MDTraj code that builds the backbone (N, CA, C; nanometers):
import mdtraj as md
import numpy as np

residues = "MET LYS LYS TYR VAL LEU VAL THR ASN GLU GLU THR LYS GLU CYS SER VAL GLY ILE GLY THR ASP SER GLN PHE TYR GLN SER ILE GLY MET GLN GLU ALA ASP VAL GLU GLN ALA TYR ASN GLY ARG TRP TYR LEU ALA GLY TYR VAL PRO ASP LYS PRO GLN SER VAL ILE ASN SER GLU ARG ILE ALA GLU LEU LYS GLN LYS LEU ALA ASP THR ASP TYR ILE VAL VAL LYS ILE ALA GLU GLY SER ALA THR LYS GLU GLU TYR SER GLU LYS ILE LEU GLU ARG LYS GLU TRP ARG LEU GLU ILE ASN GLU LEU GLU GLY".split()
xyz = np.array([
    [1.5421, 0.3136, -1.2418],
    [1.6819, 0.2803, -1.1913],
    [1.7232, 0.1619, -1.2939],
    [1.8623, 0.1588, -1.3346],
    [1.9090, 0.0604, -1.4177],
    [1.9484, -0.0652, -1.3384],
    [1.9016, -0.1683, -1.3902],
    [1.9479, -0.2970, -1.3152],
    [1.9488, -0.3939, -1.4364],
    [2.0287, -0.5165, -1.3941],
    [2.0310, -0.6224, -1.4907],
    [1.8821, -0.7008, -1.4913],
    [1.8280, -0.7343, -1.5992],
    [1.6855, -0.7782, -1.6133],
    [1.6899, -0.8966, -1.7146],
    [1.6008, -0.9702, -1.6939],
    [1.5378, -1.0716, -1.7801],
    [1.4004, -1.0844, -1.7759],
    [1.3297, -1.0304, -1.9093],
    [1.1900, -1.0219, -1.9084],
    [1.1242, -1.1462, -1.9076],
    [1.0384, -1.1934, -1.8095],
    [0.9915, -1.3119, -1.7843],
    [0.8419, -1.3128, -1.8575],
    [0.7847, -1.2138, -1.8879],
    [0.6587, -1.1825, -1.9475],
    [0.6513, -1.0852, -2.0580],
    [0.6606, -1.1171, -2.1683],
    [0.6601, -1.0241, -2.2777],
    [0.5460, -0.9292, -2.2822],
    [0.4279, -0.9764, -2.2542],
    [0.3048, -0.8922, -2.2535],
    [0.3032, -0.8006, -2.1380],
    [0.3174, -0.8506, -2.0324],
    [0.3330, -0.7383, -1.9085],
    [0.4602, -0.6639, -1.8936],
    [0.5736, -0.7159, -1.9410],
    [0.7002, -0.6489, -1.9138],
    [0.7463, -0.6740, -1.7852],
    [0.6893, -0.7974, -1.7033],
    [0.7483, -0.8389, -1.5876],
    [0.8854, -0.8766, -1.5886],
    [0.9732, -0.8522, -1.5027],
    [1.1132, -0.9050, -1.5109],
    [1.1591, -0.9592, -1.3821],
    [1.2623, -1.0528, -1.4239],
    [1.3565, -1.1109, -1.2994],
    [1.4560, -0.9907, -1.2930],
    [1.4888, -0.9622, -1.1767],
    [1.6019, -0.8581, -1.1653],
    [1.7295, -0.9173, -1.0825],
    [1.8302, -0.8783, -1.1349],
    [1.9623, -0.9322, -1.0837],
    [2.0027, -0.8245, -0.9665],
    [2.0433, -0.8960, -0.8525],
    [2.0853, -0.8183, -0.7537],
    [2.2266, -0.8171, -0.7324],
    [2.3039, -0.7126, -0.7348],
    [2.4468, -0.7217, -0.7003],
    [2.5185, -0.6535, -0.8279],
    [2.6614, -0.6844, -0.8168],
    [2.7211, -0.6016, -0.9179],
    [2.8117, -0.6799, -1.0044],
    [2.7855, -0.8126, -1.0195],
    [2.8712, -0.9052, -1.1035],
    [2.7957, -0.9049, -1.2650],
    [2.8266, -0.7774, -1.3317],
    [2.7842, -0.7636, -1.4548],
    [2.8086, -0.8718, -1.5615],
    [2.9274, -0.9460, -1.5363],
    [2.9650, -1.0557, -1.6187],
    [2.8501, -1.1697, -1.6019],
    [2.8334, -1.1949, -1.4689],
    [2.7536, -1.3097, -1.4619],
    [2.6130, -1.3068, -1.5234],
    [2.5700, -1.1701, -1.4713],
    [2.4474, -1.1671, -1.5484],
    [2.4208, -1.1323, -1.6927],
    [2.5160, -1.0977, -1.7612],
    [2.5329, -1.1114, -1.9040],
    [2.5376, -1.2573, -1.9442],
    [2.6038, -1.3341, -1.8790],
    [2.6311, -1.4599, -1.9138],
    [2.4947, -1.5585, -1.9175],
    [2.4041, -1.5259, -1.8120],
    [2.2683, -1.5883, -1.8080],
    [2.1775, -1.5086, -1.9048],
    [2.2095, -1.4133, -1.9790],
    [2.1083, -1.3566, -2.0634],
    [2.0380, -1.2307, -2.0253],
    [2.0955, -1.1859, -1.9333],
    [2.0244, -1.0620, -1.8706],
    [2.0867, -0.9346, -1.9334],
    [2.0111, -0.8417, -1.9346],
    [2.0544, -0.7012, -2.0112],
    [2.0211, -0.5853, -1.9199],
    [2.0935, -0.4834, -1.9258],
    [2.0544, -0.3934, -1.8404],
    [1.9703, -0.2967, -1.9006],
    [1.8674, -0.2696, -1.8058],
    [1.7444, -0.1823, -1.8460],
    [1.6944, -0.1038, -1.7240],
    [1.6065, -0.0011, -1.7522],
    [1.5485, 0.0717, -1.6803],
    [1.4364, 0.0025, -1.6110],
    [1.3951, -0.0063, -1.4780],
    [1.2921, -0.0950, -1.4268],
    [1.2277, -0.0057, -1.3209],
    [1.1280, -0.0587, -1.2856],
    [1.0465, 0.0164, -1.1580],
    [0.9734, -0.1138, -1.0958],
    [0.9569, -0.0872, -0.9507],
    [0.9214, -0.1840, -0.8720],
    [0.7590, -0.1544, -0.8536],
    [0.6812, -0.2575, -0.8631],
    [0.5196, -0.2318, -0.8402],
    [0.4900, -0.2312, -0.7014],
    [0.3617, -0.2157, -0.6700],
    [0.3061, -0.2032, -0.5400],
    [0.3153, -0.3393, -0.4625],
    [0.3360, -0.4458, -0.5457],
    [0.3293, -0.5742, -0.4978],
    [0.4822, -0.6396, -0.4714],
    [0.5593, -0.5541, -0.5074],
    [0.7079, -0.6002, -0.4938],
    [0.7662, -0.6504, -0.6261],
    [0.6956, -0.6603, -0.7355],
    [0.7344, -0.7232, -0.8492],
    [0.8034, -0.6070, -0.9422],
    [0.8918, -0.6692, -1.0197],
    [0.9711, -0.5622, -1.1132],
    [0.9234, -0.5533, -1.2547],
    [0.9119, -0.4526, -1.3082],
    [0.8805, -0.4262, -1.4526],
    [0.9597, -0.3387, -1.5280],
    [0.9705, -0.3310, -1.6517],
    [1.0403, -0.2509, -1.7301],
    [0.9672, -0.1123, -1.7053],
    [1.0683, 0.0037, -1.7141],
    [1.0117, 0.1213, -1.6623],
    [0.9051, 0.1554, -1.7642],
    [0.7914, 0.2168, -1.7323],
    [0.6691, 0.2521, -1.7830],
    [0.5687, 0.1619, -1.8038],
    [0.6036, 0.0325, -1.7431],
    [0.5051, -0.0881, -1.7519],
    [0.4579, -0.1436, -1.6312],
    [0.4767, -0.0662, -1.5164],
    [0.4161, -0.0932, -1.3948],
    [0.2864, -0.0791, -1.3857],
    [0.2058, -0.2044, -1.3416],
    [0.0446, -0.1922, -1.3543],
    [0.0074, -0.0927, -1.2227],
    [-0.1136, -0.0359, -1.2539],
    [-0.1723, 0.0508, -1.1378],
    [-0.2144, -0.0566, -1.0350],
    [-0.2257, -0.0139, -0.8978],
    [-0.2586, -0.0694, -0.8123],
    [-0.4252, -0.1004, -0.8105],
    [-0.4371, -0.2268, -0.8028],
    [-0.6037, -0.2595, -0.8089],
    [-0.6803, -0.1828, -0.7010],
    [-0.8132, -0.1302, -0.7426],
    [-0.8989, -0.0724, -0.6492],
    [-0.9206, -0.1395, -0.5153],
    [-0.9329, -0.2689, -0.5402],
    [-0.9646, -0.3526, -0.4322],
    [-0.8272, -0.3567, -0.3088],
    [-0.7184, -0.3163, -0.3685],
    [-0.5979, -0.3177, -0.2755],
    [-0.6032, -0.1959, -0.2217],
    [-0.6338, -0.0738, -0.2956],
    [-0.6431, 0.0669, -0.2516],
    [-0.7515, 0.0641, -0.1382],
    [-0.8585, 0.0069, -0.1644],
    [-0.9836, -0.0098, -0.0703],
    [-0.9368, -0.0810, 0.0652],
    [-0.8706, -0.2010, 0.0502],
    [-0.8235, -0.2526, 0.1730],
    [-0.7333, -0.1898, 0.2534],
    [-0.6161, -0.0951, 0.1749],
    [-0.5380, -0.0159, 0.2573],
    [-0.5907, 0.0938, 0.3210],
    [-0.6946, 0.1612, 0.2481],
    [-0.7878, 0.2700, 0.3323],
    [-0.8740, 0.2104, 0.4537],
    [-0.9241, 0.0885, 0.4292],
    [-0.9845, 0.0415, 0.5382],
    [-0.9080, 0.0109, 0.6598],
    [-0.7872, -0.0230, 0.6403],
    [-0.6858, -0.0601, 0.7378],
    [-0.6548, 0.0705, 0.8050],
    [-0.6318, 0.1661, 0.7283],
    [-0.5983, 0.3049, 0.7744],
    [-0.6866, 0.3817, 0.8734],
    [-0.8352, 0.3558, 0.8232],
    [-0.9366, 0.4021, 0.9114],
    [-0.9650, 0.3175, 1.0411],
    [-0.9529, 0.1906, 1.0179],
    [-0.9629, 0.1187, 1.1517],
    [-0.8497, 0.1547, 1.2572],
    [-0.7340, 0.1845, 1.2046],
    [-0.6109, 0.2245, 1.2963],
    [-0.6541, 0.3586, 1.3629],
    [-0.7151, 0.4447, 1.2877],
    [-0.7549, 0.5802, 1.3386],
    [-0.8691, 0.5321, 1.4391],
    [-0.9521, 0.4392, 1.4244],
    [-1.0628, 0.4340, 1.5320],
    [-0.9809, 0.3614, 1.6428],
    [-0.8941, 0.2820, 1.6203],
    [-0.8312, 0.2088, 1.7354],
    [-0.7325, 0.3278, 1.8185],
    [-0.6754, 0.4146, 1.7397],
    [-0.6039, 0.5120, 1.8202],
    [-0.6874, 0.6221, 1.8912],
    [-0.8247, 0.6163, 1.8545],
    [-0.9286, 0.6912, 1.9326],
    [-1.0215, 0.6477, 2.0227],
    [-0.9953, 0.5146, 2.0434],
    [-1.0663, 0.4408, 2.1467],
    [-1.0700, 0.4890, 2.2754],
    [-0.9652, 0.5442, 2.3115],
    [-0.9528, 0.5997, 2.4513],
    [-1.0563, 0.7074, 2.4717],
    [-1.1047, 0.7776, 2.3950],
    [-1.2214, 0.8715, 2.4052],
    [-1.3306, 0.7903, 2.4626],
    [-1.3743, 0.6907, 2.3817],
    [-1.5039, 0.6182, 2.4315],
    [-1.4901, 0.5838, 2.5667],
    [-1.3714, 0.5236, 2.6067],
    [-1.3521, 0.4637, 2.7338],
    [-1.3499, 0.5933, 2.8438],
    [-1.2869, 0.7116, 2.8225],
    [-1.2794, 0.8233, 2.9028],
    [-1.4488, 0.8644, 2.9253],
    [-1.5163, 0.8582, 2.8126],
    [-1.6758, 0.9156, 2.8288],
    [-1.7387, 0.8049, 2.8974],
    [-1.7184, 0.6887, 2.8971],
    [-1.8030, 0.5714, 2.9557],
    [-1.7556, 0.5757, 3.1107],
    [-1.6284, 0.5995, 3.1509],
    [-1.5964, 0.6080, 3.2817],
    [-1.6118, 0.7417, 3.3472],
    [-1.6789, 0.8483, 3.2723],
    [-1.7238, 0.9626, 3.3418],
    [-1.5902, 1.0722, 3.3601],
    [-1.4855, 1.0307, 3.2997],
    [-1.3671, 1.1414, 3.3244],
    [-1.3707, 1.2309, 3.2021],
    [-1.4518, 1.2363, 3.0945],
    [-1.4725, 1.3176, 3.0019],
    [-1.6105, 1.3237, 2.9435],
    [-1.6502, 1.4264, 2.8818],
    [-1.7947, 1.4461, 2.8297],
    [-1.7905, 1.4318, 2.6553],
    [-1.9035, 1.3962, 2.6041],
    [-1.9175, 1.3846, 2.4654],
    [-1.9022, 1.5251, 2.4176],
    [-1.9341, 1.6327, 2.4767],
    [-1.9035, 1.7723, 2.4207],
    [-1.7645, 1.7850, 2.4241],
    [-1.6697, 1.7611, 2.5083],
    [-1.5261, 1.7774, 2.4876],
    [-1.4747, 1.7101, 2.3591],
    [-1.5207, 1.6062, 2.3277],
    [-1.4750, 1.5236, 2.2159],
    [-1.5575, 1.5379, 2.1041],
    [-1.6618, 1.6220, 2.0944],
    [-1.7507, 1.6134, 1.9890],
    [-1.7077, 1.6056, 1.8471],
    [-1.5865, 1.6787, 1.8148],
    [-1.5318, 1.6934, 1.6881],
    [-1.4749, 1.5523, 1.6579],
    [-1.3955, 1.5015, 1.7474],
    [-1.3487, 1.3588, 1.7238],
    [-1.4554, 1.2504, 1.7126],
    [-1.5616, 1.2542, 1.7858],
    [-1.6733, 1.1693, 1.7758],
    [-1.7461, 1.1633, 1.6512],
    [-1.7480, 1.2994, 1.5788],
    [-1.7926, 1.3080, 1.4412],
    [-1.7006, 1.2310, 1.3515],
    [-1.5797, 1.2595, 1.3649],
    [-1.4746, 1.2191, 1.2762],
    [-1.4873, 1.0638, 1.2735],
    [-1.5067, 0.9960, 1.3938],
    [-1.5021, 0.8658, 1.4232],
    [-1.6265, 0.7923, 1.3526],
    [-1.7366, 0.8650, 1.3416],
    [-1.8548, 0.8400, 1.2806],
    [-1.8325, 0.8388, 1.1181],
    [-1.7522, 0.9408, 1.0682],
    [-1.7303, 0.9548, 0.9394],
    [-1.6462, 0.8452, 0.8961],
    [-1.5468, 0.7885, 0.9686],
    [-1.4663, 0.6831, 0.9536],
    [-1.5474, 0.5432, 0.9383],
    [-1.6201, 0.5403, 1.0126],
    [-1.7117, 0.4134, 1.0207],
    [-1.7876, 0.4082, 0.8944],
    [-1.8637, 0.5238, 0.8563],
    [-1.9336, 0.5318, 0.7519],
    [-1.8410, 0.4954, 0.6082],
    [-1.7242, 0.5671, 0.6155],
    [-1.6511, 0.5345, 0.5039],
    [-1.5852, 0.3818, 0.4829],
    [-1.5674, 0.3224, 0.6139],
    [-1.5496, 0.1890, 0.6065],
    [-1.6634, 0.0959, 0.5456],
    [-1.7645, 0.1182, 0.5932],
    [-1.8920, 0.0526, 0.5508],
    [-1.9064, 0.0654, 0.3955],
    [-1.8858, 0.1888, 0.3583],
    [-1.9075, 0.2023, 0.1884],
    [-1.8084, 0.1365, 0.1236],
    [-1.6861, 0.1178, 0.1676],
    [-1.5648, 0.0506, 0.1115],
    [-1.5898, -0.0966, 0.1182],
    [-1.6346, -0.1426, 0.2130],
    [-1.6566, -0.2683, 0.2478],
    [-1.7653, -0.3177, 0.1654],
    [-1.8757, -0.2390, 0.1352],
    [-1.9950, -0.2913, 0.0752],
    [-1.9808, -0.2947, -0.0768],
])
top = md.Topology()
chain = top.add_chain()
for i, resn in enumerate(residues, 1):
    res = top.add_residue(resn, chain, resSeq=i)
    for name in ("N", "CA", "C"):
        top.add_atom(name, md.element.get_by_symbol(name[0]), res)
traj = md.Trajectory(xyz[None], top)
C-alpha cells in the first residue's frame, strides 16, 4: 500500500509512516510516497523488505495456541474426575491433549 514514508534505517529499510491525507505536510518534512508493508511486530518497511517472523516468536505463538486448546478442553478432565463421563467417551480428545502437551514440551525445550 502506498503511504508517505521516511526511511529511518537504510540497511533494513524500516520506515516512519505518515498517517493522514496532508500530502503537503509530509512532503515538507522530507517524506516521500512509497509502497510499504507492516511487519509482524507492527513496524513498517519498504515493500519487499519486511523481515521474517523469528522462530522464537512463532514458537511462542504456537505454545499459546496449544495452551488455549488445553484450557478449552479442561472440562473433559473435570467430567471424568466427577464421574459424569468416561475416558472411553473422550479417548480421541484425551489423545489430542497428550499430543498438545508433547508439542508444548518440544517447543519449550
